[in-house]
N, C-alpha and C positions, 0 to 999 in steps of 0.2 A: 503494499498501500504506500503511495506517494505521500509525504507530507504537503500539506496545504501550506501554500504561498502566504505569509504575513502580509495582511492588508491594511492600510489607515488612512483616514480623511479628516481634517479637522474642519468644523464649522464656523461660522462667525453671524450670532444672533444677537442684537441689540433691542429689547423689548422696546426702548423709548424712542427708537429710531423705526419708522414705517418700513417696510421690506420684507423680503424674503431672504433665509440663510442663506449664506455665500461660502461655497469651498475656497478655505483659504491655505490648505496645506491637502497633498494626497502623495499617496505610493505604495511601493510593495518593498518587501524584502527590508535591506537595510535601511532604507528611507522610513518606512512605515514605522520600524524600531525607532527610529531617531523621533520622529513624530511623538510616539507614545512615551519615551523620555522624557521629552519636556513636557507633556504633558502631566504626568507624574511629579515632574520637579515642579512646575508650577501650580500643580494640585489642581487641575483643571479633570473634572470628572470623566471617564472614560467609561465608554458603554460599549459592549463587543457585540457586533452584529454582522457577521462574514458577509452575507447576502447584501445588506445594505452597502456595507463598504465596496464590494466590486462595482455597485452602480454609483457609488461617489467616486470611487479611483477613476472611473470611464469619464468622468465630466472635467474639464479644464478648469484651472485655477482662476478664481475671480469671478465663475459662473453662479446664477441663482440657482437654485435647487429647481428642477421643475415639477410641475402642478401634482404629477404620477407620486413623486416622492412627500407630500406636504404630510399625509398621514405619518408616513415612517419616523419624519423627523421630528414631526410634535410631539410622539412619543419619546423621541432622546431629547426632547428640550423638556419636556416635562420631569425626563428621570433627572435631567442635569440640575432642574429647579429645585427637585425634592432631594437631592444629595447636597446641595448648595444650604438650604433650609435646616435640613438633619445637621450638618456640621458646622454650620456658621455661629 
């Protein structure tokens, strides 16, 4: 069995600013590992969702997420808000 390739994507979303979340970083392998390392160092909550990561990594950096991903990303944002509330 082949080991799956590590994927990671980082989104930017500001509640105060109108707009859709934007992909600000993405990659696989070593780049994904670096994204996760920075997120953990900066205490940014990390949510693991391989299927969503595959789609996000395919998007260009600076791209707003497409409407078909709104529900999945909304769940991630809700997760982050809950984590921030729990640990702040």
